[in-house]
LOGUZA-274859 format. One record per residue: residue number from 1; chain; x, y, z of N, C-alpha, C in turn. Coordinates in Angstrom, 3 decimals. Example, Ala and Ser with C-alpha at 12.3 -4.5 7.8 and 13.67 -1.06 7.14 Angstrom:
2
seq=1 mol=A n.px=13.190 n.py=-5.690 n.pz=7.800 ca.px=12.300 ca.py=-4.500 ca.pz=7.800 c.px=13.200 c.py=-3.300 c.pz=7.800;
seq=2 mol=A n.px=12.850 n.py=-2.250 n.pz=7.080 ca.px=13.670 ca.py=-1.060 ca.pz=7.140 c.px=12.900 c.py=0.030 c.pz=7.870;
// end
This chain:
69
seq=1 mol=A n.px=-54.021 n.py=40.232 n.pz=-25.416 ca.px=-52.795 ca.py=39.032 ca.pz=-25.419 c.px=-52.395 c.py=38.565 c.pz=-24.118;
seq=2 mol=A n.px=-51.980 n.py=37.517 n.pz=-24.157 ca.px=-51.122 ca.py=37.293 ca.pz=-22.841 c.px=-49.514 c.py=37.394 c.pz=-22.861;
seq=3 mol=A n.px=-49.103 n.py=37.260 n.pz=-21.755 ca.px=-47.550 ca.py=37.608 ca.pz=-21.658 c.px=-46.673 c.py=36.393 c.pz=-22.023;
seq=4 mol=A n.px=-47.262 n.py=35.308 n.pz=-22.148 ca.px=-46.721 ca.py=33.944 ca.pz=-22.685 c.px=-46.062 c.py=34.019 c.pz=-23.947;
seq=5 mol=A n.px=-44.939 n.py=33.582 n.pz=-24.092 ca.px=-44.381 ca.py=33.560 ca.pz=-25.467 c.px=-45.213 c.py=32.610 c.pz=-26.386;
seq=6 mol=A n.px=-45.209 n.py=33.100 n.pz=-27.688 ca.px=-46.129 ca.py=32.481 ca.pz=-28.665 c.px=-45.316 c.py=31.211 c.pz=-29.393;
seq=7 mol=A n.px=-46.230 n.py=30.352 n.pz=-29.419 ca.px=-45.636 ca.py=29.009 ca.pz=-30.025 c.px=-45.946 c.py=29.382 c.pz=-31.749;
seq=8 mol=A n.px=-45.013 n.py=29.547 n.pz=-32.401 ca.px=-45.223 ca.py=29.812 ca.pz=-33.803 c.px=-45.196 c.py=28.427 c.pz=-34.905;
seq=9 mol=A n.px=-46.148 n.py=28.490 n.pz=-35.723 ca.px=-45.962 ca.py=27.252 ca.pz=-36.353 c.px=-46.087 c.py=27.838 c.pz=-37.852;
seq=10 mol=A n.px=-45.122 n.py=27.282 n.pz=-38.781 ca.px=-45.200 ca.py=27.641 ca.pz=-40.130 c.px=-46.167 c.py=26.679 c.pz=-41.038;
seq=11 mol=A n.px=-46.513 n.py=27.244 n.pz=-41.806 ca.px=-47.638 ca.py=26.508 ca.pz=-42.721 c.px=-46.764 c.py=25.179 c.pz=-43.436;
seq=12 mol=A n.px=-47.702 n.py=24.123 n.pz=-43.443 ca.px=-46.880 ca.py=22.769 ca.pz=-43.966 c.px=-46.728 c.py=23.043 c.pz=-45.583;
seq=13 mol=A n.px=-47.375 n.py=23.878 n.pz=-46.133 ca.px=-46.967 ca.py=24.225 ca.pz=-47.581 c.px=-45.987 c.py=24.992 c.pz=-47.769;
seq=14 mol=A n.px=-45.305 n.py=25.420 n.pz=-46.789 ca.px=-44.058 ca.py=26.504 ca.pz=-46.701 c.px=-42.816 c.py=25.514 c.pz=-47.412;
seq=15 mol=A n.px=-42.430 n.py=25.952 n.pz=-48.565 ca.px=-41.220 ca.py=25.397 ca.pz=-48.891 c.px=-39.831 c.py=26.275 c.pz=-48.471;
seq=16 mol=A n.px=-38.604 n.py=25.700 n.pz=-48.921 ca.px=-37.606 ca.py=26.602 ca.pz=-48.239 c.px=-37.186 c.py=27.748 c.pz=-49.015;
seq=17 mol=A n.px=-37.289 n.py=28.996 n.pz=-48.355 ca.px=-36.950 ca.py=30.244 ca.pz=-49.054 c.px=-38.286 c.py=30.932 c.pz=-49.590;
seq=18 mol=A n.px=-39.525 n.py=30.095 n.pz=-49.550 ca.px=-40.448 ca.py=30.914 ca.pz=-50.204 c.px=-41.228 c.py=31.760 c.pz=-49.183;
seq=19 mol=A n.px=-42.527 n.py=32.167 n.pz=-49.747 ca.px=-43.474 ca.py=33.431 ca.pz=-48.828 c.px=-44.102 c.py=32.397 c.pz=-47.686;
seq=20 mol=A n.px=-43.766 n.py=32.639 n.pz=-46.582 ca.px=-44.301 ca.py=31.541 ca.pz=-45.737 c.px=-45.200 c.py=32.633 c.pz=-44.660;
seq=21 mol=A n.px=-46.043 n.py=31.705 n.pz=-43.911 ca.px=-46.813 ca.py=32.414 ca.pz=-43.101 c.px=-46.907 c.py=31.475 c.pz=-42.030;
seq=22 mol=A n.px=-46.761 n.py=32.211 n.pz=-40.476 ca.px=-46.747 ca.py=31.510 ca.pz=-39.404 c.px=-47.931 c.py=32.002 c.pz=-38.489;
seq=23 mol=A n.px=-48.470 n.py=31.119 n.pz=-37.655 ca.px=-49.523 ca.py=31.580 ca.pz=-36.713 c.px=-49.216 c.py=30.851 c.pz=-35.443;
seq=24 mol=A n.px=-49.914 n.py=31.365 n.pz=-34.463 ca.px=-49.656 ca.py=30.777 ca.pz=-33.169 c.px=-51.173 c.py=30.367 c.pz=-32.497;
seq=25 mol=A n.px=-51.457 n.py=29.098 n.pz=-33.038 ca.px=-52.952 ca.py=28.671 ca.pz=-32.738 c.px=-53.052 c.py=28.356 c.pz=-31.227;
seq=26 mol=A n.px=-52.278 n.py=28.205 n.pz=-30.353 ca.px=-52.432 ca.py=27.947 ca.pz=-28.985 c.px=-53.069 c.py=29.069 c.pz=-28.390;
seq=27 mol=A n.px=-52.791 n.py=30.217 n.pz=-28.921 ca.px=-52.942 ca.py=31.632 ca.pz=-28.396 c.px=-54.478 c.py=31.775 c.pz=-28.561;
seq=28 mol=A n.px=-55.159 n.py=31.083 n.pz=-29.302 ca.px=-56.698 ca.py=31.162 ca.pz=-29.477 c.px=-57.590 c.py=30.816 c.pz=-28.572;
seq=29 mol=A n.px=-57.113 n.py=29.709 n.pz=-27.644 ca.px=-57.984 ca.py=29.271 ca.pz=-26.794 c.px=-57.667 c.py=30.020 c.pz=-25.423;
seq=30 mol=A n.px=-56.849 n.py=30.593 n.pz=-25.242 ca.px=-56.931 ca.py=31.972 ca.pz=-24.145 c.px=-57.452 c.py=33.143 c.pz=-24.347;
seq=31 mol=A n.px=-57.442 n.py=33.553 n.pz=-25.855 ca.px=-57.612 ca.py=34.763 ca.pz=-26.207 c.px=-58.695 c.py=35.084 c.pz=-27.114;
seq=32 mol=A n.px=-58.860 n.py=33.949 n.pz=-27.986 ca.px=-60.004 ca.py=34.075 ca.pz=-28.992 c.px=-59.283 c.py=34.636 c.pz=-30.326;
seq=33 mol=A n.px=-58.143 n.py=35.123 n.pz=-30.134 ca.px=-57.212 ca.py=35.928 ca.pz=-31.095 c.px=-56.120 c.py=34.748 c.pz=-31.747;
seq=34 mol=A n.px=-56.239 n.py=34.830 n.pz=-33.003 ca.px=-54.926 ca.py=33.860 ca.pz=-33.805 c.px=-53.984 c.py=34.894 c.pz=-34.357;
seq=35 mol=A n.px=-52.552 n.py=34.914 n.pz=-33.696 ca.px=-51.630 ca.py=35.927 ca.pz=-34.290 c.px=-51.057 c.py=35.349 c.pz=-35.667;
seq=36 mol=A n.px=-50.847 n.py=36.095 n.pz=-36.473 ca.px=-50.273 ca.py=35.701 ca.pz=-37.883 c.px=-49.204 c.py=36.497 c.pz=-38.264;
seq=37 mol=A n.px=-48.040 n.py=36.056 n.pz=-38.662 ca.px=-47.112 ca.py=37.230 ca.pz=-39.063 c.px=-46.280 c.py=36.284 c.pz=-40.214;
seq=38 mol=A n.px=-45.390 n.py=37.268 n.pz=-40.634 ca.px=-44.443 ca.py=36.647 ca.pz=-42.061 c.px=-43.179 c.py=36.140 c.pz=-41.378;
seq=39 mol=A n.px=-42.883 n.py=34.798 n.pz=-41.830 ca.px=-41.848 ca.py=34.199 ca.pz=-41.114 c.px=-40.518 c.py=34.859 c.pz=-41.502;
seq=40 mol=A n.px=-40.482 n.py=35.478 n.pz=-42.737 ca.px=-39.039 ca.py=36.040 ca.pz=-42.903 c.px=-38.783 c.py=37.078 c.pz=-42.015;
seq=41 mol=A n.px=-39.988 n.py=37.853 n.pz=-41.334 ca.px=-39.667 ca.py=38.940 ca.pz=-40.694 c.px=-40.433 c.py=38.688 c.pz=-39.228;
seq=42 mol=A n.px=-39.711 n.py=37.825 n.pz=-38.495 ca.px=-40.361 ca.py=37.488 ca.pz=-37.215 c.px=-40.540 c.py=38.408 c.pz=-36.229;
seq=43 mol=A n.px=-39.652 n.py=39.800 n.pz=-36.318 ca.px=-39.878 ca.py=40.820 ca.pz=-35.300 c.px=-40.591 c.py=41.690 c.pz=-35.915;
seq=44 mol=A n.px=-40.938 n.py=41.386 n.pz=-37.130 ca.px=-42.077 ca.py=42.782 ca.pz=-37.686 c.px=-43.298 c.py=42.431 c.pz=-37.035;
seq=45 mol=A n.px=-44.168 n.py=43.063 n.pz=-37.748 ca.px=-45.665 ca.py=43.279 ca.pz=-37.279 c.px=-46.385 c.py=41.943 c.pz=-37.067;
seq=46 mol=A n.px=-47.515 n.py=41.687 n.pz=-36.283 ca.px=-48.296 ca.py=40.773 ca.pz=-36.270 c.px=-49.790 c.py=41.204 c.pz=-36.473;
seq=47 mol=A n.px=-50.380 n.py=40.343 n.pz=-37.076 ca.px=-51.678 ca.py=40.497 ca.pz=-37.781 c.px=-52.591 c.py=39.736 c.pz=-36.629;
seq=48 mol=A n.px=-53.552 n.py=40.338 n.pz=-35.721 ca.px=-54.262 ca.py=39.364 ca.pz=-34.885 c.px=-55.707 c.py=39.297 c.pz=-35.189;
seq=49 mol=A n.px=-55.872 n.py=38.018 n.pz=-35.759 ca.px=-57.359 ca.py=37.856 ca.pz=-36.310 c.px=-58.225 c.py=36.999 c.pz=-35.207;
seq=50 mol=A n.px=-59.581 n.py=37.548 n.pz=-35.241 ca.px=-60.333 ca.py=36.592 ca.pz=-34.508 c.px=-60.414 c.py=35.080 c.pz=-34.965;
seq=51 mol=A n.px=-60.331 n.py=34.227 n.pz=-33.996 ca.px=-60.249 ca.py=32.721 ca.pz=-34.135 c.px=-61.493 c.py=32.331 c.pz=-35.245;
seq=52 mol=A n.px=-62.516 n.py=32.713 n.pz=-35.152 ca.px=-63.650 ca.py=32.467 ca.pz=-35.874 c.px=-63.110 c.py=32.831 c.pz=-37.449;
seq=53 mol=A n.px=-62.659 n.py=34.054 n.pz=-37.562 ca.px=-62.471 ca.py=34.442 ca.pz=-38.858 c.px=-61.210 c.py=33.687 c.pz=-39.635;
seq=54 mol=A n.px=-60.458 n.py=33.350 n.pz=-38.605 ca.px=-59.170 ca.py=32.621 ca.pz=-39.177 c.px=-59.446 c.py=31.087 c.pz=-39.526;
seq=55 mol=A n.px=-60.593 n.py=30.567 n.pz=-38.818 ca.px=-61.299 ca.py=29.215 ca.pz=-39.232 c.px=-61.760 c.py=29.333 c.pz=-40.486;
seq=56 mol=A n.px=-62.613 n.py=30.405 n.pz=-40.728 ca.px=-63.232 ca.py=30.687 ca.pz=-41.927 c.px=-62.296 c.py=30.870 c.pz=-43.060;
seq=57 mol=A n.px=-61.136 n.py=31.522 n.pz=-43.039 ca.px=-60.284 ca.py=31.678 ca.pz=-44.014 c.px=-59.598 c.py=30.237 c.pz=-44.420;
seq=58 mol=A n.px=-59.107 n.py=29.657 n.pz=-43.412 ca.px=-58.553 ca.py=28.127 ca.pz=-43.461 c.px=-59.559 c.py=27.223 c.pz=-44.258;
seq=59 mol=A n.px=-60.799 n.py=27.404 n.pz=-43.762 ca.px=-61.574 ca.py=26.537 ca.pz=-44.587 c.px=-61.859 c.py=26.818 c.pz=-45.921;
seq=60 mol=A n.px=-61.932 n.py=28.246 n.pz=-46.251 ca.px=-62.151 ca.py=28.876 ca.pz=-47.635 c.px=-60.892 c.py=28.188 c.pz=-48.479;
seq=61 mol=A n.px=-59.719 n.py=28.453 n.pz=-48.000 ca.px=-58.468 ca.py=27.809 ca.pz=-48.525 c.px=-58.555 c.py=26.456 c.pz=-48.962;
seq=62 mol=A n.px=-58.931 n.py=25.754 n.pz=-47.987 ca.px=-58.986 ca.py=24.194 ca.pz=-48.275 c.px=-59.961 c.py=23.911 c.pz=-49.264;
seq=63 mol=A n.px=-61.171 n.py=24.722 n.pz=-49.411 ca.px=-62.300 ca.py=24.262 ca.pz=-50.255 c.px=-61.899 c.py=25.118 c.pz=-51.763;
seq=64 mol=A n.px=-60.490 n.py=25.772 n.pz=-51.857 ca.px=-60.348 ca.py=26.189 ca.pz=-53.084 c.px=-61.009 c.py=27.612 c.pz=-53.535;
seq=65 mol=A n.px=-61.849 n.py=28.246 n.pz=-52.483 ca.px=-62.328 ca.py=29.393 ca.pz=-52.872 c.px=-61.529 c.py=30.689 c.pz=-53.441;
seq=66 mol=A n.px=-60.330 n.py=30.290 n.pz=-52.826 ca.px=-59.226 ca.py=31.546 ca.pz=-53.491 c.px=-58.321 c.py=31.174 c.pz=-54.374;
seq=67 mol=A n.px=-58.547 n.py=30.060 n.pz=-55.100 ca.px=-57.713 ca.py=29.476 ca.pz=-56.070 c.px=-57.983 c.py=30.443 c.pz=-57.523;
seq=68 mol=A n.px=-56.874 n.py=30.745 n.pz=-57.741 ca.px=-56.797 ca.py=31.726 ca.pz=-59.045 c.px=-56.788 c.py=31.264 c.pz=-60.516;
seq=69 mol=A n.px=-56.571 n.py=29.759 n.pz=-60.554 ca.px=-56.604 ca.py=29.141 ca.pz=-61.780 c.px=-57.833 c.py=28.427 c.pz=-62.487;
// end
């Protein structure tokens, strides 16, 4: 990881007070890693996901691969 501060982005699907995920996509260009965290606990742990795996996850979500209904 770099020493630069991360620019965290909250999911556009996040409502007020809900379970929210944030990620720092600009970090991926420099490191190949997308940091992910719980927006309710910004000082808590960060999950570092390889950029290609994160892209696959987002594509699967958009395609409905993880829908439970």
